[in-house]
N, C-alpha and C positions, 0 to 999 in steps of 0.2 A: 439576605438567603436566612432564611430562619430557622430555624435550629432544628425540626426536622428533616427538613431536605440539609441540612447539615451532616445529622447523626447519618440518613440513607448511605448521602457521598463515602464518609469512614466508612460506611461497612463494603460496600462496594472498594473502597479501594483496598480494605482488608483482605479479603475476597479474590482480588486480580494480584495483588503481588505475592499471596501465599501460592493462590494456584503456580507463578510465575517462576515460583522457587524452584519450587519440584518440577514444575514440566522443565525446568535447564538441569536441577541436578538429575534425575533419571529420563526425560525424552518426554513425546505429549504418550503418547501410547502408550504408557506403561504406569499413570498415573489415573487412577481414577474420582472421581465424583466427589463419589462416599471421602475421597481421603485429602482432597480440597476441604472440604465440610467440616473433617475431624479435626485437620491440624489447625485450622481458623476458628476452630469453634460455633460454630456453626451448626444449622440443619442442613442436612441435603435440598431439602424445599428453600431454604433463604440463598442459594443458591443458587438456583435452580427462577427464585423470582427474579434475581440478579443480574441473570445467564442464560437465559433461553439453553443454550445447549453447550456442551465443555470443549467445542472449538470455537465461541463469543468469547469465554475465556482469555484464552489465548489472542485472538485478532480485536477487540476490543478498544485499544487503542490502535490498531496501523490502522483501522478500517475508517476513522476519525477521517486520514492521512485523505480518503479517497474524497468525504465527505467536502474537505475544505478543498482537494480542488474542484468538483462541481464548482460550488461558491466560484474561487477566482475564474473562474471562466463568465459566471451567470453576472458574477458587479464586473464586466470587464468594461474599460469604456466604449461609450458611445465611438463607431469606425473602428475598432481593434479589429482585424479576423480576430478568429478563436484560434489558429496554428499560433501567430503570435504570445497570446495569453497560455494560449496550456505548453507552449515553452520555454516560455519565464519563469512558470510556476513548477516547472517537474525538474528544470536542473539548479534553479535558483532556492529551492528549498533548501530548511535546516536542518534540523532531526538531529538524530545521533549521530549521520555520515559527516555533517559537518560539524561537529562537536570531535570527533574522534578526529578528524584531518586538524582540528585546531588544538592539539596535542592532551580531550580529552579521555585517558588511559581506560574507564571507567567505560566511557559512553562503546569507547570502541571492543569490551572482551560484550560487552550490553546484545551490540549489533551483535555478533560473531557467534553468540550464542544464540540470537532470538534466525538464524539463520541456519543451522547449524540442527535446529530444533524443526524446523521446520520443513528442514530437508528431505529430513530422515524420518518425515512422518508422511505418507500417503494421505491422510484422513485432513494434513493440513494443506498440504498439497493438491489439494482440490477443494477445497472451498476458497485457498488465494485465485487460484483459477475464477468459482464464482464470487465471489471479489469483485473480479477483473471485468466481467462480462458486466455486472449490475451496474458496475459503471461506464462503462459502456452507455447498457442501456438509459440508464439516468440523463448522459452526456445526450447521444441520441433524439432523446426525447426534448433535451434546451433546446435546441439547435435547431430539430425541426418550426417549434411555436417557435425559436426565434426570426426564420427565414420564412415559415406560413404557408411549408409547403405543404400537396394534399396529401394525403397517405400514402398512397403509390411511388411515389417522390424517395430513391432508393438512397441521396444526396449525405444527409441525414444521419441515415449509421454508418457509411462507409465512411461518412471523415470522420465522426468516433471512435471506428475501427480504426482505423485506421492509426490515429493517435495514442488511444490507448495502447496499440501495437509493438508504437516506440516504446509505451510506459514496464509493457508487460516487459519486454527483451535491455532494456536496458534492472532490471529488476533481475534477471537471471544474470546478465553481466554481476551485476556487483556482488551478490550472495557469491557467485565462484569465485568471487581474486576472493570475499573477507574469508571464505574456508581455505584462504592458504596464509601464510604470514607477511603478506605483502601490505607497507605502508600505507596508512589507510592516506596521505595527499595522490600516491601513484595509484590509489582506485579513483578517485573526485576527477584525478586530469585525466583519467582513457574514461569514466564513465561523460563528462563534460562533454569530450571531443566523440566520443562516437555521437549522443546525442545533437551534437551537431549535424554532422554527416547525417542520422536519419530523418532529424526535420529541414534540413536542406535537402535531401532526397523529398520529400512530400512538396516540398512549397517549391517544387521544380518541377513536380512529375516527373510519370511512369513512361511517357512517353517512347526516350529513346535507351532508358533504361535498362539490360542484361540484355541487348540484344544478339541471336546467337551466333555466334561465327562459326564460316563455314569448316 
Protein backbone atom coordinates (compact mmCIF):
# COMPACT_ATOMS: atom_id res chain seq x y z
CA UNK A 1 0.00 0.00 0.00
CA UNK A 2 1.39 3.41 -1.00
CA UNK A 3 1.61 6.42 1.29
CA UNK A 4 -1.38 8.09 -0.37
CA UNK A 5 -3.59 5.03 0.09
CA UNK A 6 -2.40 4.63 3.69
CA UNK A 7 -3.30 8.23 4.51
CA UNK A 8 -6.74 7.80 2.95
CA UNK A 9 -7.31 4.64 4.96
CA UNK A 10 -6.24 6.39 8.16
CA UNK A 11 -8.55 9.32 7.45
CA UNK A 12 -11.46 7.01 6.78
CA UNK A 13 -10.78 5.17 10.04
CA UNK A 14 -10.53 8.44 12.00
CA UNK A 15 -13.88 9.64 10.68
CA UNK A 16 -15.57 6.27 11.31
CA UNK A 17 -14.19 6.00 14.86
CA UNK A 18 -15.23 9.58 15.66
CA UNK A 19 -18.74 8.95 14.37
CA UNK A 20 -19.00 5.73 16.36
CA UNK A 21 -18.11 7.48 19.62
CA UNK A 22 -20.72 10.17 19.04
CA UNK A 23 -23.43 7.71 17.99
CA UNK A 24 -22.71 5.46 20.97
CA UNK A 25 -22.87 8.39 23.37
CA UNK A 26 -25.90 10.25 22.04
CA UNK A 27 -27.70 8.01 19.58
CA UNK A 28 -27.62 8.10 15.79
CA UNK A 29 -30.47 10.52 15.19
CA UNK A 30 -29.09 13.17 17.57
CA UNK A 31 -25.72 13.47 15.87
CA UNK A 32 -25.18 15.48 12.68
CA UNK A 33 -22.54 14.97 10.03
CA UNK A 34 -21.29 18.46 10.81
CA UNK A 35 -20.64 17.40 14.40
CA UNK A 36 -18.73 14.34 13.23
CA UNK A 37 -16.63 16.53 10.95
CA UNK A 38 -15.95 19.03 13.73
CA UNK A 39 -14.90 16.35 16.20
CA UNK A 40 -12.68 14.66 13.59
CA UNK A 41 -11.25 18.09 12.65
CA UNK A 42 -12.07 17.73 8.97
CA UNK A 43 -14.42 19.49 6.58
CA UNK A 44 -17.97 18.23 6.11
CA UNK A 45 -17.14 17.66 2.44
CA UNK A 46 -14.30 15.36 3.51
CA UNK A 47 -16.72 13.22 5.50
CA UNK A 48 -19.01 12.91 2.48
CA UNK A 49 -16.04 12.04 0.25
CA UNK A 50 -15.55 8.89 2.32
CA UNK A 51 -19.13 8.24 3.41
CA UNK A 52 -21.85 9.35 0.94
CA UNK A 53 -24.60 9.27 3.59
CA UNK A 54 -24.80 9.55 7.35
CA UNK A 55 -25.99 5.93 7.51
CA UNK A 56 -22.80 4.85 5.72
CA UNK A 57 -20.83 6.19 8.69
CA UNK A 58 -22.57 3.65 10.89
CA UNK A 59 -23.01 0.66 8.60
CA UNK A 60 -19.71 0.74 6.73
CA UNK A 61 -18.13 -2.17 8.61
CA UNK A 62 -21.37 -4.06 9.16
CA UNK A 63 -22.17 -4.23 5.46
CA UNK A 64 -18.77 -5.83 4.84
CA UNK A 65 -20.30 -8.90 6.53
CA UNK A 66 -22.90 -9.12 3.79
CA UNK A 67 -20.24 -8.92 1.09
CA UNK A 68 -18.25 -11.71 2.75
CA UNK A 69 -21.39 -13.84 2.98
CA UNK A 70 -22.03 -13.58 -0.76
CA UNK A 71 -18.35 -14.30 -1.43
CA UNK A 72 -18.52 -17.42 0.75
CA UNK A 73 -21.43 -18.66 -1.36
CA UNK A 74 -19.78 -17.89 -4.68
CA UNK A 75 -16.53 -19.66 -3.70
CA UNK A 76 -18.09 -22.78 -2.19
CA UNK A 77 -16.85 -26.15 -3.44
CA UNK A 78 -18.21 -27.58 -6.67
CA UNK A 79 -21.27 -29.69 -5.92
CA UNK A 80 -21.95 -28.11 -2.52
CA UNK A 81 -25.58 -26.97 -2.11
CA UNK A 82 -26.08 -23.30 -1.39
CA UNK A 83 -27.96 -24.09 1.82
CA UNK A 84 -24.97 -25.94 3.26
CA UNK A 85 -22.56 -23.11 2.48
CA UNK A 86 -24.96 -20.45 3.76
CA UNK A 87 -25.60 -22.30 7.02
CA UNK A 88 -21.88 -22.86 7.60
CA UNK A 89 -21.06 -19.22 7.09
CA UNK A 90 -23.96 -17.78 9.06
CA UNK A 91 -23.68 -20.07 12.09
CA UNK A 92 -19.90 -20.34 12.03
CA UNK A 93 -18.94 -16.69 11.55
CA UNK A 94 -16.84 -15.10 14.25
CA UNK A 95 -17.09 -11.38 14.83
CA UNK A 96 -18.00 -9.51 17.98
CA UNK A 97 -20.48 -12.11 19.22
CA UNK A 98 -17.84 -14.85 19.14
CA UNK A 99 -15.38 -12.53 20.89
CA UNK A 100 -17.98 -11.77 23.54
CA UNK A 101 -18.66 -15.48 23.98
CA UNK A 102 -14.93 -15.99 24.57
CA UNK A 103 -15.01 -13.49 27.43
CA UNK A 104 -14.11 -10.22 25.73
CA UNK A 105 -16.15 -7.70 27.72
CA UNK A 106 -15.23 -4.83 25.41
CA UNK A 107 -16.61 -6.74 22.43
CA UNK A 108 -19.79 -7.44 24.38
CA UNK A 109 -20.29 -3.79 25.31
CA UNK A 110 -19.59 -2.69 21.74
CA UNK A 111 -22.08 -5.23 20.41
CA UNK A 112 -24.75 -4.15 22.88
CA UNK A 113 -24.15 -0.50 22.08
CA UNK A 114 -24.31 -1.23 18.36
CA UNK A 115 -27.67 -2.94 18.65
CA UNK A 116 -29.04 -0.38 21.11
CA UNK A 117 -28.24 2.44 18.66
CA UNK A 118 -29.82 0.58 15.73
CA UNK A 119 -32.95 -0.34 17.71
CA UNK A 120 -33.46 3.31 18.71
CA UNK A 121 -33.15 4.73 15.19
CA UNK A 122 -35.89 4.30 12.54
CA UNK A 123 -33.46 5.42 9.83
CA UNK A 124 -30.89 2.79 10.81
CA UNK A 125 -33.54 0.08 11.00
CA UNK A 126 -34.72 1.06 7.52
CA UNK A 127 -31.16 1.06 6.19
CA UNK A 128 -30.58 -2.37 7.73
CA UNK A 129 -33.61 -3.78 5.92
CA UNK A 130 -32.45 -2.21 2.67
CA UNK A 131 -29.04 -3.85 3.07
CA UNK A 132 -30.63 -7.23 3.75
CA UNK A 133 -32.89 -6.89 0.69
CA UNK A 134 -29.91 -5.90 -1.44
CA UNK A 135 -28.02 -8.96 -0.26
CA UNK A 136 -30.99 -11.16 -1.19
CA UNK A 137 -31.02 -9.66 -4.68
CA UNK A 138 -27.26 -10.17 -5.07
CA UNK A 139 -27.52 -13.77 -3.91
CA UNK A 140 -30.48 -14.41 -6.23
CA UNK A 141 -28.51 -13.09 -9.20
CA UNK A 142 -25.57 -15.33 -8.27
CA UNK A 143 -27.80 -18.41 -8.03
CA UNK A 144 -29.53 -17.57 -11.30
CA UNK A 145 -26.17 -17.33 -13.05
CA UNK A 146 -24.95 -20.59 -11.52
CA UNK A 147 -28.06 -22.55 -12.44
CA UNK A 148 -28.45 -20.87 -15.85
CA UNK A 149 -32.23 -20.57 -15.60
CA UNK A 150 -34.44 -18.31 -17.73
CA UNK A 151 -35.30 -14.87 -16.41
CA UNK A 152 -38.89 -15.85 -15.54
CA UNK A 153 -37.74 -18.70 -13.25
CA UNK A 154 -38.42 -17.60 -9.68
CA UNK A 155 -36.45 -20.33 -7.92
CA UNK A 156 -33.23 -18.30 -7.47
CA UNK A 157 -35.16 -15.40 -5.89
CA UNK A 158 -37.21 -17.78 -3.76
CA UNK A 159 -34.14 -19.62 -2.48
CA UNK A 160 -32.18 -16.43 -1.84
CA UNK A 161 -35.00 -14.78 0.08
CA UNK A 162 -35.63 -17.92 2.14
CA UNK A 163 -31.97 -18.07 3.14
CA UNK A 164 -31.74 -14.36 3.87
CA UNK A 165 -34.97 -14.70 5.85
CA UNK A 166 -33.14 -16.98 8.27
CA UNK A 167 -30.43 -14.37 8.64
CA UNK A 168 -33.02 -11.67 9.29
CA UNK A 169 -34.79 -13.56 12.06
CA UNK A 170 -31.49 -14.51 13.69
CA UNK A 171 -30.37 -10.86 13.63
CA UNK A 172 -33.65 -9.90 15.35
CA UNK A 173 -33.26 -12.69 17.90
CA UNK A 174 -29.67 -11.73 18.66
CA UNK A 175 -30.63 -8.08 19.09
CA UNK A 176 -33.45 -8.85 21.51
CA UNK A 177 -31.17 -11.04 23.62
CA UNK A 178 -28.28 -8.59 23.58
CA UNK A 179 -30.46 -5.78 24.89
CA UNK A 180 -31.00 -7.80 28.05
CA UNK A 181 -28.31 -8.81 30.55
CA UNK A 182 -28.18 -12.36 29.24
CA UNK A 183 -24.74 -13.93 29.09
CA UNK A 184 -23.13 -14.15 25.61
CA UNK A 185 -22.67 -17.93 25.80
CA UNK A 186 -26.41 -18.41 26.28
CA UNK A 187 -27.19 -16.02 23.43
CA UNK A 188 -24.81 -17.82 21.06
CA UNK A 189 -26.20 -21.22 22.05
CA UNK A 190 -29.78 -20.10 21.42
CA UNK A 191 -28.95 -18.42 18.11
CA UNK A 192 -27.18 -21.54 16.86
CA UNK A 193 -29.97 -23.84 18.03
CA UNK A 194 -32.72 -21.72 16.49
CA UNK A 195 -30.63 -21.33 13.35
CA UNK A 196 -30.22 -25.08 12.96
CA UNK A 197 -33.98 -25.53 13.34
CA UNK A 198 -34.64 -22.88 10.72
CA UNK A 199 -32.19 -24.38 8.24
CA UNK A 200 -33.61 -27.86 8.87
CA UNK A 201 -37.03 -26.51 7.92
CA UNK A 202 -35.63 -25.19 4.63
CA UNK A 203 -33.73 -28.40 4.00
CA UNK A 204 -36.76 -30.62 4.45
CA UNK A 205 -39.24 -28.28 2.80
CA UNK A 206 -42.48 -26.59 3.80
CA UNK A 207 -44.81 -29.23 2.39
CA UNK A 208 -46.04 -30.56 5.75
CA UNK A 209 -45.24 -27.53 7.89
CA UNK A 210 -48.03 -25.82 9.85
CA UNK A 211 -50.86 -27.96 8.52
CA UNK A 212 -53.89 -26.48 10.23
CA UNK A 213 -55.64 -28.74 12.69
CA UNK A 214 -59.38 -29.20 12.76
